[in-house]
Residue frames as a rotation matrix with the C-alpha (Angstrom) as fourth column:
MET 1
0.603 0.757 -0.253 -2.17
-0.723 0.386 -0.573 -2.01
-0.336 0.528 0.780 6.05
PHE 2
0.286 -0.559 -0.778 0.83
-0.624 0.508 -0.594 -3.74
0.727 0.656 -0.203 4.49
TYR 3
-0.717 -0.546 0.433 1.91
-0.674 0.385 -0.631 -5.01
0.178 -0.744 -0.644 7.91
ARG 4
-0.018 0.801 0.599 -1.52
-0.731 0.398 -0.554 -6.51
-0.682 -0.448 0.578 8.44
ILE 5
0.757 0.284 -0.589 -1.41
-0.641 0.502 -0.581 -8.26
0.131 0.817 0.562 5.07
SER 6
-0.148 -0.906 -0.396 2.11
-0.609 0.399 -0.686 -9.57
0.780 0.139 -0.611 5.75
ASN 7
-0.649 -0.056 0.759 1.06
-0.736 0.298 -0.607 -10.75
-0.192 -0.953 -0.235 9.19
ILE 8
0.424 0.878 0.221 -1.97
-0.709 0.474 -0.522 -12.58
-0.563 0.065 0.824 7.77
TRP 9
0.607 -0.255 -0.752 0.14
-0.592 0.485 -0.643 -14.20
0.529 0.836 0.144 5.04
GLY 10
-0.497 -0.858 0.133 2.69
-0.701 0.306 -0.644 -15.31
0.512 -0.413 -0.753 7.63
LYS 11
-0.344 0.457 0.821 -0.02
-0.730 0.420 -0.539 -16.97
-0.591 -0.784 0.189 9.73
LEU 12
0.732 0.645 -0.217 -1.47
-0.621 0.503 -0.600 -18.74
-0.278 0.575 0.770 6.68
LEU 13
0.279 -0.714 -0.643 1.93
-0.621 0.377 -0.688 -19.98
0.733 0.591 -0.338 5.58
LYS 14
-0.635 -0.488 0.598 2.64
-0.770 0.342 -0.538 -21.34
0.058 -0.803 -0.594 9.08
ARG 15
0.041 0.760 0.648 -0.57
-0.568 0.551 -0.611 -23.36
-0.822 -0.343 0.454 8.76
GLY 16
-0.614 -0.379 0.693 0.57
0.273 0.722 0.636 -24.74
-0.741 0.579 -0.340 5.41
ILE 17
0.531 0.820 0.214 -1.88
0.574 -0.162 -0.803 -22.69
-0.623 0.549 -0.557 3.37
LEU 18
-0.627 -0.752 0.206 -0.31
0.637 -0.342 0.691 -21.41
-0.449 0.564 0.693 0.17
LEU 19
0.247 0.679 -0.691 -1.63
0.030 -0.718 -0.695 -18.21
-0.969 0.151 -0.198 -1.32
LYS 20
-0.455 -0.400 0.796 -1.81
0.736 0.334 0.588 -18.74
-0.501 0.854 0.142 -5.05
ASN 21
0.195 0.683 0.704 -4.28
0.942 -0.331 0.060 -16.05
0.275 0.651 -0.707 -5.95
TYR 22
0.512 -0.074 -0.856 -2.36
0.397 -0.863 0.312 -12.92
-0.762 -0.500 -0.413 -5.07
GLU 23
0.344 -0.391 0.853 -0.90
0.861 -0.232 -0.454 -10.27
0.375 0.891 0.257 -7.34
ILE 24
0.179 -0.344 -0.922 1.39
0.436 -0.812 0.388 -7.28
-0.882 -0.472 0.005 -6.81
LYS 25
0.136 -0.076 0.988 1.17
0.979 -0.143 -0.146 -4.82
0.152 0.987 0.054 -9.68
ARG 26
-0.869 -0.467 -0.165 2.37
0.479 -0.877 -0.044 -1.29
-0.124 -0.117 0.985 -10.24
ALA 27
0.067 0.924 -0.377 -0.47
0.681 -0.318 -0.659 1.15
-0.729 -0.212 -0.651 -9.61
THR 28
-0.347 -0.077 0.935 -1.52
0.854 -0.437 0.281 3.39
0.387 0.896 0.217 -12.47
LEU 29
-0.990 0.001 0.142 -2.42
-0.039 -0.963 -0.267 7.05
0.137 -0.270 0.953 -12.21
ASP 30
-0.222 0.973 -0.064 -6.07
-0.410 -0.034 0.911 5.98
0.885 0.229 0.407 -12.60
GLU 31
0.310 0.299 -0.903 -5.68
0.553 0.715 0.427 4.03
0.773 -0.632 0.056 -9.33
LYS 32
-0.689 -0.617 0.381 -4.37
0.122 -0.616 -0.778 7.01
0.715 -0.490 0.500 -7.37
GLU 33
-0.083 0.748 0.659 -7.74
-0.811 -0.435 0.392 7.52
0.580 -0.501 0.642 -5.67
THR 34
0.730 0.292 -0.617 -7.75
0.003 0.902 0.431 3.86
0.683 -0.316 0.658 -4.59
LEU 35
-0.192 -0.886 -0.423 -4.31
0.672 0.196 -0.715 4.32
0.716 -0.421 0.557 -3.01
SER 36
-0.658 -0.006 0.753 -5.48
-0.340 -0.890 -0.304 7.52
0.672 -0.456 0.584 -1.33
ASN 37
0.411 0.890 0.196 -8.46
-0.676 0.153 0.721 5.68
0.612 -0.429 0.664 0.15
LEU 38
0.581 -0.269 -0.768 -6.30
0.439 0.898 0.018 2.80
0.685 -0.348 0.640 1.39
LEU 39
-0.500 -0.844 0.193 -3.93
0.341 -0.397 -0.852 5.30
0.796 -0.360 0.487 2.98
GLN 40
-0.006 0.572 0.820 -6.75
-0.690 -0.597 0.411 6.57
0.724 -0.563 0.398 5.19
PHE 41
0.909 0.318 -0.270 -6.81
-0.074 0.760 0.645 3.15
0.410 -0.567 0.715 6.92
TYR 42
0.190 -0.942 -0.275 -3.03
0.734 0.323 -0.597 3.10
0.652 -0.088 0.753 7.16
ILE 43
-0.520 -0.342 0.783 -2.94
-0.124 -0.876 -0.465 6.59
0.845 -0.339 0.413 8.70
TYR 44
0.489 0.770 0.409 -5.75
-0.612 -0.030 0.790 5.61
0.621 -0.637 0.457 11.07
ASP 45
0.739 -0.268 -0.619 -3.64
0.469 0.864 0.185 2.68
0.485 -0.427 0.764 12.32
PHE 46
-0.327 -0.944 0.050 -0.75
0.674 -0.270 -0.688 5.07
0.663 -0.191 0.724 13.01
SER 47
0.005 0.384 0.923 -3.03
-0.324 -0.873 0.365 7.51
0.946 -0.301 0.120 14.86
GLU 48
0.873 0.248 -0.419 -2.79
0.255 0.501 0.827 5.16
0.415 -0.829 0.374 17.84
PHE 49
0.298 -0.878 -0.375 0.90
0.944 0.211 0.255 6.03
-0.145 -0.430 0.891 18.15
MET 50
-0.793 -0.551 0.261 1.06
0.599 -0.784 0.165 9.55
0.114 0.287 0.951 16.71
ASP 51
-0.328 0.671 -0.665 -0.97
0.285 -0.601 -0.746 12.69
-0.901 -0.435 0.006 17.23
LEU 52
-0.971 0.095 0.218 -2.87
0.203 -0.140 0.969 12.59
0.122 0.986 0.117 13.94
GLN 53
-0.528 0.804 -0.274 -6.15
-0.068 -0.362 -0.930 14.45
-0.847 -0.472 0.246 13.80
ILE 54
-0.213 0.593 0.777 -9.15
0.949 0.314 0.020 14.08
-0.232 0.742 -0.630 11.54
GLU 55
-0.989 -0.147 0.023 -9.78
0.146 -0.933 0.330 17.17
-0.027 0.330 0.944 9.43
ASP 56
-0.527 0.831 -0.180 -13.12
-0.536 -0.489 -0.688 18.97
-0.659 -0.266 0.703 9.07
ASN 57
-0.112 0.474 -0.873 -13.95
-0.953 0.197 0.229 16.82
0.280 0.858 0.430 6.02
GLY 58
0.739 0.445 0.505 -13.83
-0.621 0.740 0.257 13.67
-0.260 -0.504 0.824 8.18
LYS 59
0.836 -0.519 -0.177 -10.54
0.306 0.710 -0.635 12.42
0.455 0.477 0.752 6.72
PHE 60
0.379 -0.848 -0.371 -6.95
0.515 -0.140 0.846 12.41
-0.769 -0.512 0.384 7.81
GLY 61
0.281 -0.348 -0.894 -4.69
-0.569 -0.811 0.137 14.73
-0.773 0.470 -0.426 5.82
GLU 62
0.983 0.092 -0.159 -3.83
-0.183 0.454 -0.872 13.76
-0.008 0.886 0.464 2.28
TYR 63
0.291 -0.914 0.282 -0.57
0.282 0.364 0.888 11.92
-0.914 -0.179 0.363 1.69
PRO 64
0.207 -0.239 -0.949 1.52
-0.759 -0.651 -0.001 13.39
-0.618 0.720 -0.316 -1.18
LEU 65
0.370 0.055 0.928 1.02
0.239 0.959 -0.153 10.73
-0.898 0.278 0.341 -3.85
ASN 66
0.938 0.099 -0.332 1.88
-0.271 -0.389 -0.881 12.72
-0.216 0.916 -0.338 -6.99
GLU 67
0.114 -0.990 -0.085 5.59
-0.939 -0.135 0.317 12.00
-0.325 0.043 -0.945 -6.58
TYR 68
-0.141 -0.147 0.979 4.94
-0.105 0.986 0.132 8.31
-0.984 -0.084 -0.154 -7.23
TRP 69
0.590 0.344 0.731 4.12
0.671 0.294 -0.680 9.17
-0.449 0.892 -0.057 -10.85
THR 70
0.963 -0.245 0.109 6.62
-0.138 -0.802 -0.581 12.02
0.230 0.545 -0.807 -11.35
ASP 71
0.252 -0.905 0.342 9.75
-0.926 -0.124 0.357 10.84
-0.281 -0.406 -0.870 -9.48
CYS 72
0.391 -0.100 -0.915 11.53
-0.624 0.702 -0.344 8.00
0.676 0.706 0.212 -11.29
SER 73
-0.713 -0.678 -0.180 12.81
-0.315 0.539 -0.781 6.56
0.626 -0.500 -0.598 -7.98
ARG 74
-0.641 0.585 0.496 9.34
-0.552 0.098 -0.828 6.02
-0.533 -0.805 0.260 -6.44
PHE 75
-0.766 0.367 -0.529 6.98
-0.248 0.590 0.768 3.19
0.594 0.719 -0.361 -7.31
PRO 76
-0.326 0.726 0.606 3.40
-0.884 -0.006 -0.468 2.56
-0.336 -0.688 0.643 -6.08
TYR 77
-0.850 0.078 -0.522 2.01
-0.177 0.890 0.420 -0.98
0.497 0.449 -0.742 -6.06
LEU 78
0.087 0.901 0.425 -1.38
-0.992 0.038 0.123 -2.50
0.095 -0.432 0.897 -5.29
ILE 79
-0.947 -0.295 0.125 -1.72
-0.314 0.931 -0.188 -5.94
-0.061 -0.217 -0.974 -3.74
SER 80
0.046 0.977 -0.207 -4.70
-0.948 0.108 0.299 -8.09
0.315 0.182 0.932 -4.70
LEU 81
-0.897 -0.173 0.406 -5.82
-0.313 0.897 -0.312 -11.36
-0.310 -0.407 -0.859 -3.16
ASN 82
-0.477 0.722 0.501 -8.43
0.718 0.649 -0.251 -13.42
-0.506 0.240 -0.828 -5.00
GLU 83
-0.444 0.176 0.879 -8.88
0.748 -0.468 0.471 -10.46
0.494 0.866 0.076 -7.38
LYS 84
0.780 0.625 -0.005 -9.82
0.503 -0.623 0.600 -8.11
0.372 -0.470 -0.800 -4.49
ILE 85
0.137 -0.745 0.653 -7.64
-0.225 -0.666 -0.711 -5.22
0.965 -0.050 -0.259 -3.34
ALA 86
0.656 0.032 -0.754 -5.84
0.616 0.553 0.560 -6.24
0.435 -0.832 0.343 -0.16
GLY 87
0.553 -0.503 -0.664 -3.19
0.461 -0.479 0.747 -3.55
-0.694 -0.719 -0.033 0.36
PHE 88
0.942 -0.287 0.175 -0.41
-0.017 -0.563 -0.827 -1.48
0.336 0.775 -0.535 -1.12
VAL 89
0.329 -0.914 -0.238 3.34
0.827 0.157 0.540 -0.99
-0.456 -0.374 0.807 -1.17
PHE 90
0.973 -0.218 -0.071 5.33
-0.226 -0.868 -0.442 2.18
0.035 0.446 -0.894 -1.75
GLN 91
0.498 -0.862 0.097 8.89
0.833 0.506 0.223 1.64
-0.241 -0.031 0.970 -2.89
LEU 92
0.867 -0.427 -0.257 11.58
-0.453 -0.890 -0.050 4.30
-0.207 0.160 -0.965 -2.74
CYS 93
0.745 -0.571 0.345 14.51
0.625 0.778 -0.061 3.06
-0.234 0.261 0.937 -4.74
CYS 94
0.510 -0.662 -0.549 17.89
-0.370 -0.745 0.554 4.78
-0.776 -0.079 -0.625 -4.62
ASP 95
-0.716 -0.698 -0.032 19.31
-0.387 0.359 0.849 2.24
-0.581 0.620 -0.527 -7.08
LEU 96
0.086 0.873 -0.480 16.82
-0.933 -0.099 -0.347 1.88
-0.350 0.478 0.806 -9.94
ARG 97
-0.426 -0.289 -0.857 18.32
-0.638 0.768 0.057 -1.47
0.642 0.571 -0.511 -10.87
LYS 98
-0.993 0.019 -0.120 16.74
0.100 0.691 -0.716 -2.84
0.069 -0.723 -0.688 -7.67
ALA 99
-0.416 0.910 -0.011 13.16
-0.896 -0.411 -0.168 -1.80
-0.157 -0.060 0.986 -8.46
ILE 100
-0.180 0.463 0.868 10.60
-0.108 0.867 -0.486 -4.60
-0.978 -0.181 -0.106 -8.34
PRO 101
-0.965 -0.186 -0.186 10.53
-0.198 0.049 0.979 -6.01
-0.173 0.981 -0.084 -11.87
LEU 102
-0.040 0.999 -0.006 7.19
-0.586 -0.028 -0.810 -6.10
-0.810 -0.030 0.586 -13.63
């Protein structure tokens, strides 16, 4: 998902189109379900290259998201474009001084 967004932004920038209406913000615990839903698309994209199977409930397996709110070196972000969710970023930071500032 993030690759797709980056790829789209790169193409727009090459055409001279500036994206002014985007936002990257740290995801809250209330937005965990949104991240989980977005991850289904991300995992689907990887299923082309990896042997990932859909479970009986019609979804790919759940990604362990809880650590992004309990581990101080992990940070979840949501990307919005024109006030609509466009993607996500997970940051694992070994040096907390390098975390994306908010």
